[in-house]
N, C-alpha and C positions, 0 to 999 in steps of 0.2 A: 437693424444694427445699434438703432438708438434704443431700442427696448431694452437689450442685451445689457447693453453698458452702463444704463440708468438706472437698471434694476427694478422696473415697473412692468407692471401687467399690461396684457395686450390693449391697446387704445381703441377708443369708440369712433367710428365713421360718422361725420355730420355734415350737413350740407343737403342742398337740394340733391335729387336722385339725377335729376337731367342734366346739372352743371358738370362741366368739362373739368373743374377742380375738384382736387380729392382733399379733404383737411381731417385731422383726426385730433382727436382729445385725448390727451395723456393725464391719469388722475394721480397727484401724488400723495394723497391723503388716505389711501387704504393701506393694509399691511404690505411691509417691503416684499419683493419680490425674492429676496433673498434674506435666509434665515440661519441664523446659527443654532445647534443644537449642543447641549454639552454632550460631553463623552469621549470625545478625543480633541486634544490638543497638539500641535507641531510646534518644531521651535527651529529657527534656523541659527547659523554658527553664533550670532550675533546675540541671542538671548529672544529675538521678537518671535510673539507668538501667532499661530494662524489657526483656524477651524475650518473645517469642512463647510462649504456655502449649498443651500437650497437655492437652486436656480428655476426660474418659473418658465417652462417650455412656451415658446411664442407659438408653437402648432397647437397644443390641447389644454394651455393653462395650467398644465401638471407641475406642482412643486416638490423639487426633488433633488435630492444630491446627484452630481453628474460626474462620472468617471469616465477617462478617456481609454477605449481598447488599445491593445497592441497594433499598431499600423495606422491607428485613425488619424486624421487631423482636429484642428481645432473647432472643426463646424460642430454646433450643439446637436445636430441632427445624427451625428454619428456618436453621441455619448450614450453611455450605460446612465439607465436613470434608476437609482435607489431612494427607498422610503426609509428604510432601516438603517442608524448609524451603523451598527455592526458589521452590515456590509461594506460598509465605506472603509472601516478599520481593516477589514480583511484584504480589501482591495489593495488599500495603499501599504499597509505594513507586511503582509504577506505575499500578495502579488506582485507588489511594487509597481501600480499601474497610477498614473497621475490623476490627480483629481480637483475639481475647483474649491480653493481656499481662498480666505480674504482674511486680512490682518485683524487680529483680535479687536486693535482701536479703531478699526474703520479703512475703507478703501476700497478697491476694484477687486473682483475676483477672478483669479488666475489659476490655470493649470500648472500644477506644481508637484513634483515625485518626492516621496521620502526616499531618503539616501542619494538626493542629489542636492538641493538645496535646504529642504528640510534635514535634521541631523538628530531631533530629538523629540521623542514623542511620551505624553502622557495618556493613558488609557483608563476608563472606568474599570474597576476591579471586576465587576460584573460580566462586562464584556470580554475583559482579558481573559478571565475564567473560559467563556466560551469558544474563546479562538485558540484557547490553548497555549498564550505567549503570557510574558511579564507584563505588568500592568504599567511600567515604564522600560524606556530603553535607548540608548546612545549610541551611535555611528560616529562619534569623533567629531573633526573638523568639516567634514562635508567634502572634501577637496577631492577624495577618490571615488572615482567612478566606476569602482569594480563592484560586482556583485557582491553583497555580503549577506551571510545569513544571519537570522533574527536570532538574539540570545535563545538556548535551550529553554524549554518550559520548565517553571519552576515546581510543577506538579506532574504526577503522572495523568495522563489524559485519557478519558474512556469519553469517546464520542460515537454516536450514531449519526449519521447521516441518511436521510429517508426522503421519499418524495416518489412521484409517479415516475414509469417507468420512461426512460429516454431524457433526463433530466442532469445528465452531468455527473451522477455520481460516481462513476468510475474514476474520469478525470479527476474530479474533487479528493477522490479519496487518495490516488497517486501523490496529488501536490500536497495531501496533509502528510501521507506518511514521509515523504522527503523531508519536508519542514519538521516533524518530532524527530526525525534522524540527525537534524542539525545540519544540514547540507542547504544552499542556494536551490531555491525552487525556479526550475527555468521557465521563461514566458514562453518561450515555442513548446508546442506539445511533442513534436518527435524528440527535442532534446530531454523534454519533461520524463516522457516514457521510456527513454533511453539509460536516465540517472535511476529511475525507478528499477528497471530490469536489473543494472547494476547493484543495488542494494540488494533485491532479490535474491541474485546468486550468490550475493555474499552471506547471505542468512541475517542480515539487519532488518530486513521485513519478511514475512512469512504471510502467506494466503492460505485461508482456507473457507470453503463455503457449506454453509449450514443445511440441513435435509431432517426430513421428518424421522428418518432411521439413524440420525446420529446421535451416540451416548456417550456417557462419561468414559467409558473405555476407550474409544476413538478420539476423545479430545485430550483428557490428562493422562490416565494409563489404564491399562489393562493386561490381563494375563494373557500371553501366545505363547503357542506351543515353540519349543525348542530343542534341536538335537543336543546331546550331550558333548560335553566337551571332545571327545573321541570322536572324530570324522566318521570311525566304523562302525560308530553304532547306530543300532536297528530301533531304538526306543526314542522317546523324547518325554522333556519335562515342561510345566507350564512356568512360565518365566514374566516378571511385570515388563512391561514395554512401555515407553513415555509416548503419549500421544504430543501431538504438534504445539499445545500450549505448555508443558513441561519441557519440551526439547528448546523453544526460544527462550522460556523462561530461566533455563540452567545457563543458555548464552548470554542473556543478561546479567545474570547472577554474578558469573564467574570474569567479566570484562573488567579491566580496572583502567582501560585507557590506551589508545595508540601512542608510538613515541613522534617525534619529531620529523623523523627519516621514515618515507615510505619502503617497507619490505617487499622484496620482487622475488618471485620463484623462478624468473626467468634463467635459464642455462643450468638450472640446478636440476639432480636427480633424485626422485623422492622414495625412501624404504620402509618398508614394514619392519620392525622389529619387537621382540618379546624381551624382557628383563625378567627372567625367571618365570615360573608357573602362576597364572594370576590367579587359580583356584588354591592354590597352594599355600597354607599360612606360614610354613618354614620357608616360602623365598620372598616374601613381603619385605624383608630388610633388604632385599638387593635393590630394588627399586628406589628405596628412600636412601640407599648409601650413594647410587649414582647420583640421584638428584642433590644430593649435600655435596658431593665429590665434583660435581661438573663433569661427568664422563659418564659413556654407557657401558655396559658390561655383556661378554658373550661366554657362552659356556664351551663345551666340545674339547675335551683333550687337555691333558695339561701340558701342552706342548709350546715351547717359544717359537712363535712364527717370525721374530724381527729378523733374522738373517736374509740377506738379499736373493737367497735362492730360491725361497718362498714365493716368489713372483711367479713361479711354474708351477702350475698344478701338479705334475707329475710328482715334483719334489715333495708338495703336501702329502698326496697318496702315499709315496714312499715312506714319508715320517709315520704317517698315521699306522701303517702297516707295521713298520719296525719297533716304534715308542709306541703306539697307541692302545688303549685299553682292548683288552681279549674280546674278540667277537668271532663268532661263526661266520660271519659275512665277510668276503673279501673287499676291501675298500675300493671304490671306482670313483670318477669323475662325478657320479649322481649321488654319491652317499652321503647324507646329512654332513657326517663328520670331515667330510673333505669340502663340498660347497659351501657350508655356512663360514669356515675359517676364511676361503680363498674370497667369498664375497666381503667380509669384513674387514680383511687385509689389504687387498687389492683392487676391488670395484669401488668401494666407499671411497669418495674423495673429499677433501675439505670445501666447505660451501655446501654438500651435498644436506638435504633435508629427512630427519628420521621420525617416522611418528611411531611413538611405543604403544603398541597395542595391550587392551586388558580383554583377555580372551579373544575369541573370534569375532565379536560383535561389539566389542568397543574400544577405543583409545583412550589414554588418560596422560598423553604427554606428547610434545613437539619439541625438537631440539635441532640446531646446526652444527655439523661435524667442524671442529676447528684444529682437530691434531691428527696425528700420525698414529698407526699401531703400535702399542705398548704392550708389554707382558710384565703383570704384576701377580706374580705367585700367593695364592691364598691358601690358608691351612684348609685342608680336606681337598685340595686340588682342583677347585672348579672354579669358573666364572673368573679365570686369571686374564682375559683378554679384554684390553681396554681402548676408547678413543675418545681423545677430550673433547667435550660437546658443550656448547652454549643453550643453554634450557631455554626457548621460547614461550612455551606456554604448558600448563601443568593443571590439571584436574583429578584429583584423586580418585573422586566418585566414577569419573569415566564418561565419555559422551559416545552415541551409536556412529558407529563406521558409515553408517549411510550419509552422515552429513558430509563428509570429504570423499566418500568412496563407493563407488556402484555396488559393489559386492562386500560380504564378509570378509574377513582375513583369511589365511590357511595358516596351519598348524607350524610351517617353517618358521626357524627363528628369525631370520632375516632374509628379505629378498626385494627385488626392484618394483615397485608398484606400476601398472600400465597407467601412462600418461592419459590416453583416451577417457578412462575410467574414474579419473581424479575431477573433483570439483576444486578448481584453482583458487577461484574468488574467494570461496568459503574456507579453504585451506589459509588462503593469505590473512583472512579476517581474524580468524583465531590465531595466529600468530601473532599479527599486530595488536591484538585484543589486550595484551597483558604487558605491554611495553609501558609502563606508565612512568618513563623518563620525560614525558611530555607534558602535556596540559593536566595530565593526571585524573581526568574524570570520565566517569565510565561512558562508553558508546551506548547509544540510544537505539532502543529496537521497538518494531511496529509489529502487532499480529492484526492483520486485518480478517475480518469476519464477515464474508459476503452473505446477506439472504439471512440476517441473524434472527429473523423474527420466523424463519420455518420450523426451528427445531424446539423440542420442550427445552426451556433453559434450564429449568431443576434439574432436569435429567442430566443434562449435559453438564453444568457446571458444578452440581452437587454442591459439597460445603465449602468450595473455593468463591462462590457467589459473595462472600463477606468479604474476602482478601482484596479486593478489586478496588475497594475503596482507597483513595488516595492516602490517607491518614493510617491505615492498616499494612502499609507495603512495609518491605524490608527497609529497616534502618530509618523508618518513622516515628514519630512519637508513640502511635498506639499500636506497632509492628502486631502482627498476628503471624502464628501458622498455625498448620493442623498437621494430622497424621494422616497419610494416605492409606486408603484400605488394604490396597494389594503390596504394594513394596514397604510400608512400614515405615516411610521416609518422613521426616518433618518437612513441611512446605510451606514456603511464603514466595510472595508476587513480590518480584524486585520494582524498586521505584521507576528504573531506567526503561521500563517495557510498557508501552501504550498500548491502547487498544481501539481499534476503529471499525465500526459496525456498519453495513448498510442494511436497508429495507425498502423493499419496494412496497408503497402503500396500495396500491391494485391488487396486490396479494393479500394483505391482511391490514387491518387497521393498525395504527398505533397504540390504539386504546385498548387492543387486547394483548398487549405485549407484556409478558411478565411483570408483574408490579416491581419485584425485587431487582430487576436490571434497570427497569426504569429510572428507579431514586437514585442508582449508582452512575448512570450515565449523562452526560450532556448531549441534546437534540439539537441538530441544525437541518431545518428543513430546505429542501431545492425543489424550487417548482419550476414549471416551463417558463423560457427567457425569449420571446420573440424577437426582441433585439439582437439576438445573436445570429438573426438570419437574413440573407437580402433577397431582392429581387432576382429571379433568375429565368433569364427569356420572357421578361414581362409577367411571370407570376409572381404575385407578390407574397413570397413566404410568410413573412412575419403578419401579414394579415389572415393567411390561410389558416395558419396554426391557432392563432388568436380565434378566430371565428370556428373551427373544429372543437377548441377547449371550452368556449361558451357554451356552445350545443350539449356537449357531453357532461359539463357541470348541471345544466339545466336538467337535463334528461336523468342524470346518475347521481355524481357529485366529483367533489374538487380533486378526490385521491385518485380517480381512473382518467385524468388528462393525459395527453400527449406530448412528449418531453421534446426539446428544441432539437435535440442531439437526431432524431431519425433523419432531420434534415440537413443537417452541415454538412454532408458531403456532398449534395446535391450542386451540379455545376450546370446542369440542363435539363429540357423540360422531360428526356428519356429518364434523367435518374429520379425527378419528383415523380414521373409516372410509375417508374419500379417502387419506389417507395412507397406511393399512393394502393399499387396494386398489390405487393407482396407483404407489406407489412401494416398499413394502417386499417386498411379493410378489415383483413383477418382479425386486428385487435379489436375493431368494432363489434365483430361478431362474436367473437368471445366474450366482450362486456356485456352485451345486450342477451347474450344466450340465444343466438341465431335469431333474434326479433329484427328483421331485415326491415321492417315499417321504422324501427328507431335509429338504424343504422342509414336508412335513408335520408331520417329527418336530420341527422349530422352531416350528410352530405349533400344536403340541399335538395334531395333527389326525391321528397315525398311530394303526394299531391293529393288535394282532397277528393277530386272526382274520382269515378270509378273508370276502369278501363286499362288499356296498355298505355304503358308512357315509357320515353326515353329519357334519361337523365344524364347528368354531367360525367357521372362515376356509373352508376347501375341503372338496369333498366328493370321494369316490370310488365310481363304477361299475366293476362286474365285467365285462369284456367277455366276449363270447360267443366261444369257441375256433372259427374256422373249421372247416367240416365236411372238409375237406381233411387239416386237421391234428389232427384229435379223433383219440383212441386207445380202444381197448376198456377200457384201466384206468384211463381218466381220469385219466392222468398229467401233461398238460398244466400247463405253468407259467400261474399267473393272471396276469393283468395287466388294469390298470386305465385306465380314462380319468379323469383329475382335471379338477375345474372348480372356480372360485371361487365362493363363495356372494354372494347378491344382499344377504342380511342376515349380519352379523357378531354374533358374541356373545363377550364377554369375562370373565362370570362364570367359567366353569370353565375359562379359559386357562391361568391360574398353577396349578390343582390337577393338569394332566397333566403 
């Protein structure tokens, strides 16, 4: 206790060995056990400054920053140790974990949390860039205990998380994506993943996995066969289709920011409706007229349906038969010229939502019905039926229907969409994304590229690789656009789109990554962290993991170590056995190309003597030399059959 409070190194024991008295000598003339490192300064509401302090461990003399994980006590043995101030800044400012800090003017070091006592920070610009956060931030007077999101990143973030398998890249990616979307990052894993899935469903986060066959046509845009406008057509035509990158870029580009009041689709019916023929230039004015006038338009018969008698379908049938356009077909309840007016006049209610189509595969506007049916005759006698609406979202270019609905729209002018096939979170996000009466800042979007190193980057990104740079994004000083090869559209990358890539260094070294990509991304290494593990039924998991990785690094390299995530869910010896048998040992055989002697060395089951041997995890049995290969001098090379044991023993593992 004295050692920690006095900030001194471990003492020297003095006195005779046989003496019953224990005497320790503390030295105060050495380098202080607590050391400040520039890079991060935090302030309380009185303006007093604090800095993270390096604390010397009593157990191993290691001088490191100390961060208290969720649920831990102030016991130094439960603290996370970090050597890099960047990791401390991430823990305090993003993950909101307490860390040992001491006043700038001197004093004792205590665990303090940013957002509680500490309300302001100043961060080295390079570290801020690596973390994707502003170099300074202020949370107010510190009186609020509510979790507050950090200010949005001032620049677009291009980040790659890399490391061996099982080092928490998935968890860290989810946390980074939530933070970049401008939302608080929950400390609890289940709450974090729930937030991540909510943003994924809403289209704020998009996830894609790269592979060897990934191409530009899959990622950006490519030509895809499409049926003609007429469903009865037996032919097809090739049309440009957006890939995942263009889809999320379009969402980001058209977002102007949500309003102050959340919009809910609960209790509302959702209809598809077309305003004119999307592929007919002569009908283009109808859509623009509707947008400008604050209403939607329906064709079908120049008949005024305002009379209350037209609540009945039979009355509409009779009116069409008597006053409608001449047709060889007898009007029925299922006729389009009866069914469409009936839906538009009677079934469509105030508060319902209309998705305006652009052909069968795109939609270009969303509105809320605010008025009853009106008849406004037009010159030419068509499109005289109106309903007043509030336009909630508009994109004249159009967005794929698949963003909000499970299948393409049909040719009917208006019909009720099947609720089970609607993506309601995504639809709500589209509706709120242009309600800029609130904060007026566009929403933030994140594209996650898993296994980014497995694809041919030049082939997948093509000419767009240059557009990823923060200063070349849309609206930035060096804004760039390129003409896409298939659609011929001018395209730029929005500034509110962030990209997070992950790469497994066991698959491919970071040194082999495309040079153009490396220049445009920040790289953050995630390595195994034994301190995340506990002792389980007498099995020292931190020591087990450290020992395995020390041996792997000696025999192979550091990029093929085993991550702590493999053991995170282990709560019993049976769980540890299952991980070792079904995950760790097969992984080792893959690493060492079925060289079981090296696998045995890692597992502590190697032996210099020839002959059979029973190990902690694997056994070996000497194979008999075939008679045709036997020599008189008995000089044949010893070969073994290796087998995984049914029962594992951990007692002697660390000593081997």
